[in-house]
C-alpha angles and dihedrals in degrees: 000000000000123000118286120193117234094245094059113105125198108291114202139101110264090212090056091055092050091048094049089046090055091050095056103036096103136092148106128312113265132209106210121039119220118247107263135167121258116276108279138153091235143314104208118086116266111238102170137021134180130182133211141199114230126219125187132204131190130195107203098174103027087246106091143354124253112201143187125194127218099023094142147336145253134207125200119192136183123205133195135181137168126309094023094305109161141169144180132203136179134192122189135164151136117269111231089211092058107026123089113263087008091278112193112196122145147143141196128200129180131187123187123179127197135167091269096050141285141283129212129197124186126180122178142165106252109248120156099164115147098181138042091244092054091051092051092049094049093050090056094051097045093069089070102030102048127226129315115203135192118214127191123188119183139178118203128192129174094286111020143039117209117189139176128197131198131183113212133184111217122209090247140009108277121201129216089263089064100057096128093049091049092050088056089056094045092051087071093057110129103174118118109262128224110251128207132173128194136171117255109240116248107277090008121163124232094256151327096285093051091049095050094047089053093048091051091048090050092049095051092046090050091055091050092050102040104021093233139082115275128240133240123318132165139194130197132227140163124238127175105326097332140082117227141190121212112198135191095219100185142343138200135186116242125199127201092356121165125220118173109331094330132089115205124205096216131007140163118229115199131184116215135193133194120201132177111227111254092019129102098212123093136193113220130193141156132230126193112195139173122265103198142026125006092341096053108137091357115126114238096176135018132177132189134174111201094169133031088243099040134062132172129203127193122200125189108256117155090191091077110115126220 
């Protein structure tokens, strides 16, 4: 892992993480579960945190986008311990009190790396809709059926990633503001998990968040050294039975650009792509981050389109409450 300055928070779209999590939560039934730590929202000290306002857009007829601002929130946090221990976590979701039809979709992912290896925890509201009509139908039924959540716990050493996944039905439908309460419920899960193992690619990072933070750091440092936006660069990682590459596809410097209610003197906009090795599909997203001062390497705007009919935008807004 390349150097990361202490002020750098996690830099990744929360929606991307949830989408990638959905893509890899599948596999065969296992017999022996890997040894994993108890469900927790992190053990390393938090050294930085930034919050975001979430906007959503839908495209019902493939002709134009219909959008609504402030339908939810996101929180990005950076952790650091002794001996270069570090971690990143993100929490993002729609707020039923603000979102149309009281939509409740959210996800949480945590990566913590230590000298002996790394751990990953992902928790997400189960949502496999492929069409706008399916999404609308599921929202209506959830009010009576309660929430169904997917949980992935993984341990990663220098050569192998071992993960287990459980699907749990909670007694009620928890929102992203109730992560700790939900973890208490999920700790009592007794169903046999699905187990998958996969080799870590040579030079692979501990996870998606770690890879994106490093690529953003590299991009900003390249601008400082050369005075221009850097080219393409990719990093590998393993995640639940698959090997992935996350790539910074392109970057450009922006001047006096406005996001939300703020105009920034100088920013770096980067396009990213995630691809599973051996697969043709890709997940694409965009991150706009600061270049200098307190906002250096900190995302101020992120956008991700997980479905042809659905797009999410995140704008830096420290007023968001969790």
